[in-house]
N, C-alpha and C positions, 0 to 999 in steps of 0.2 A: 504494500500500500504506500502511495506517495505521501511523504511527511511534509505538511505545508509550513510548519514553523520550526525554527532552530531548537535544538534540545534545551537551551537555556530558557526558552519561553514555556515549554511544556512543564518545566520544573520551577516556574517562578514562585509558586507558593510553597515550595519545599523548604523545610527548616534549614537555615544556615546558608541558603544559596543566594547569589548576587541578584540585584534587581534586574528587571527586563530592560534591555537596550532598545528603545523605540526605533532608532535609526536602522538597527539590524532587522527589526521586525518588518518595517516597511519594505526594505530591500528584499527580504526573503519572500514576502508575500508577492511582490512584483515578479520576481524570478519564477516562483512556483506557478503563478497565473500564466506567464509566458510559456512555461513548459507544458501546462495543461492544454493551452491553445494549440501548440504544435502537435501534441499527441492526438487531440481531437481531429485535427486536419488530416492526420494519417489514417483515421478510422473510416470504414465505409459509411456512406450516408445512411441515415435511418430510413430514407425513402428512395426508391429508384428514381432516376431522372433521365430523360432523353438528352442525347448530345446534339449540339448544334453542328450541322454538317454543311460544308461548302465545297465547291469544285465539281469534279466529275462524279456526281452521285445519282444521276438519272440513268434509267434503263439498266437497273441492276436487279437480277433475279438470283435467288438461291445463294446468297453470299457465304463464303467460308473465309475465316480470318486467321492469320498467324503472325506472330512477331518474331523477327530475327534481329538481334542487336537493337539499334535505335529506330528501326523501320517496321511499319505494319504493312502486310501484304494481304490484299483482298482478292479472292478468286470468285468468279461467278459464272452463271449461264449467260451466254450472249443474248442481248436483247436490244431492241431499238432499230431505227431505220438504217444505220450504217453498221456493216459487219466487217471488222478488221481483224480476222483471225478467230480462232476458237478458244474459249475459256479466257476472257479478258482479265487482265490484272490491273488493280489499282493500288497506289502506294500512298502512305501517309506517315508523318513523323509524330503526329499528335492526336490522331483519331478524328480530328475535326476537318482539316483541309485535305482533300483527296485529289489525286490526278491519275489519269490513265498512264500506265507505264509498260504497255505491251500486251502480249497474249501468249498462252502456252503453245498453241499450234498456229501455223499460218493457214492451215486448212485441215479438214477431217483426214486422219491417216488412211492410207490406201487399204490397209487390212480391214478397217471398219467399213469402208465403202463396199468392199467385197463381201463382208459378212452380213452387212445390213444396208443394202442399196438405197432404201427409203429414208435413211437417217439424214436429216438436214442440218442438225447442229448437235453439239455435245452439251450435256446437262450436269448440273448439280455437283460441282467439284467438292472434294473434302481433303483437307491438308492435315497431316500429322507428322510426328518425328519419332522414329524409333530405329534401333540398330544402326545408328550413326548416319541416317539419311532421312530426308523429307520424302514422304509418301503422298502422292496426289492420286486419289481414286476419283473416277468420273464415270458418267453413264452415257450410253448411246441407245436410242430407241426411236420409236415412231409414235406420235401423239395418239393416245387412245388405245394402244396395243401393248401387249406384254412380251413381244418378241424383242427382248432387250438384253443389254449386257453391261457389265461393270469392268473397267480396265484400270491399269495402274501405270503411273510414271514415278520415277524417283530422281532425286537431285541431291547433291551435297550441300547446296545452299539455295536460298530464295533470292539472293542478291545478284542481279544480272551483271554487276560491275566486277564481280570476282572471276578470276581465271578458271575456277573449277565449276562455274555455273554451266550445267548441261542437263537437259531432261533426257532420261533414259527410258525408253518404252519397254515396259515389262509385259505388255500384252494383256490378254484376257484373264480376268479373275474368275468370273462366273457368268452364266447366262440363264435366261428364262425363255421357254418356248410357249407356243400357243396353247399347248395342252397342260401347262403348269398352272397352279392356282396362286402364283405369286408373280411379281413384276420386279426384275432385277435393275432397279434404278435407285437414285438418291442414296448413295453409300455414305456411311459414317464409321470411322475407325475409333474404337475405344480400347484402352489398355486397362486390364483389371488389376486388382491388388497384388496379383502374382506376376505382374509384367507380361501377361498373356494378352495378345491383341485379338479383338473380335471385330467383325464387320456387320453392322446393322444396315438394312436396306429395305426397300419396299414402297409400293404405291398402289392403292385400290386393291382389287382382287381380295386375297385373304390377309391383307394387311402387312405388318412389319415382321420381317424375318431376320435371322442372324446366323452367321457361320464363323467358325473358329479360323484364325489366320496363322500361318507359319511366320514366326517372328523374324526368321532369316530371309525368306523370299518375299514376304508380303502377299503371297498367294494363299489359296485355301490349304488348311492343314490336313495332311493325309491321315493323321491319327484320330481325327474326329470329323466324320462326314455327316453328322446330324444337321438337319435344317431346323433350327429352333424358331418357334413362333413366340412373339413377345407382345403384339398388340393387334387388334382388329376392331372394326366397327360392328355394332350389334344390328342385325337385320330388324327393321321396323315391322310392325304388324301389317302395315299397308305401304310397301316400298314404292309403289307407283310403277309406271311402265318405263322400261329401260330403252335407250336407243339401240337399234340393231347393231350387234358386234361390239358394243361398248359396255364396260361395267356400270352398275347403277351408281347414281350420285350418292346414295346412302353408304357406299363402300369407301368414300373418300377419306383416306388416311395415308399420309406419306411424310417424306422429309424427316426421318428419325435423326435425332442427335442425342448422344448419351454422355453424361458427365458423372464423375464421382465426387460427392460432397459429404463429408462426415462419414456416417455409417451406411449411407445409401448411394445407390446408382439412380440417376434421374433420367428418364426417357422423355424427351421433348418430341412432339410430332405436330404436323399441320393437318387440321381437319378441313373438310369441305373443298371449295373449288378455287383454284388459282387461275391466273393467266387470262382473265376476262375483263381487264380494265376496271371500270367503275361498277361492273357487275360481279366482281370477284368477291367470294364469301369466305376466303381463307381465314382461319383463326389458329392460334398456337395453344396447344394443350400439353399437360405434363402428368406423369405418374412416377412412382419410385419403387425400388426393390432393394433388398439386402444382397441379392445376387445379380450379376451382370446379365444372366440369361433369364431373369425373372423368377417368380411372377411379379409384374409391376402392378401397382394399385393406385387409385386416386385418393383424394383426401377423405372420402367416405369409406374407403376400403374395397371399393368395387374393382375387380381385376380389369386391366386394360384388354385382356383377351376376351372379356365379356362386354366390351364397349365402354368401360370406365375410363375417365380422363378428366382432369381438372383444368378449367379455363386459366390461361396465363396471359394471352394477348387477344384482345378483341378490337375490331375496327371502330372508328368514330366518324363524326361528320367531316373531318379533315382528311383522314386516311382510311382507305378500305383494304380489307383482306391482308392483315399482317401475318406473314408466315415465311416459310423457307429458311428457317432459323439455324444459326450455329452459335456456339458459346466459346468464349476464351476465358480461361481461369488464370488470373494474375495474382501476384503476391499481395497486392494492396486492394484488389477488387476483381469482381467478375463482370463481364459484359456480354450482352447478347446482340448479335447482328441479324438483320432480317430485311425483307423488302415489304413495301406497302404501296398501294396505288393512290395516286393523287386524285382527289374528288372531281377536279375539273378536266384534266387531260386524260386520266386513266392510265398514265404512264407509271411504271414501277420505279421507286426511289429507294436508295439505301437508307436504312434506319439503324441507329445504335442506341442502346440504353444500358445504363448500369443495372446490375442485378443484385438485389439484397435477399437475405434469407430470413424468413420470419417463421418461427415455430417449425423449422425443418422443411419449409417450402419456399420456392423462389418467387420473387415479385419483381416485375419489370414495368417500364413506362413507355408511353407513346405520346408524341406531340399532340396536343388537343385532348388528352385524357385517355386512360385505359379502363374501360368498364369492368374488366376482369379484376382490377385491383381494388374495387370497392368492397 
């Protein structure tokens, strides 16, 4: 416990001790107050807050963020009228001012064009660091279909100015076929308490799945071939009519992201519909588990495999459809990055909020208010 007064003050009434020196008292109180102010500034805010962003923050979908040294790197799905390569990269030194600083690919790799000729763009990158390398998982697919795949790149650094900067194509990690009940997109790599990596993924169909990853290769682990199920939507009593050849809207769960905090793993997912501008209904949900493979439950104890999930981010009159989230855990604070749609143009913009933890659950903010935080 911080002692606010010098020892002589606390003993001023003790028998035989010298009188209190008021000059020393005033000086000590001032120094202690200054120290408390500095300590308070280092603590996470009691409430989450949205960060003010400037620069190249428009046309951002499915952002993934990672810091190397003094720089932040943001990878995302290509979006907007101008396409300059696949998986655009944005850079920042302070999380507020952003600029475009290249892309991962000049175009879709030939092996993906051959494997999936209908693929028009690469989706939902995820960045992690293990085994001495950065790992960038990403997806290729066709909108509305589950003939999809997740692939892997590695790099020694994220800094393009370094001589050892070079993306190495590690190829295909896993695929889903038309006959499968899952969709192999939206990858996210989580490392458990035993330093074992796992890959979560999924969109619509039977929800969010998981596979164990070989820590040396970054590919699927041969010793564990189980396809784990961790979350899905609950079929409503009256689901309505589905569009031919497409999954039902009620199946809309995707964009998994898992972090470990305290004694729990937290699974963040996006519910409902993205990519529809002002008609987007995306929202971000969360559940938690003591085990990385589940079972995950919401605040009421309902399993996420039975449709349970707790609201984390809901749209407002300014921003529609907040989702496609990823989280960065820093020493001094946690942040969440996501996209949301402008109410006027319908364009997707990058959003960043600090994340605070209240009674074991995360809280985040959105400019204009987050109805889920009430």
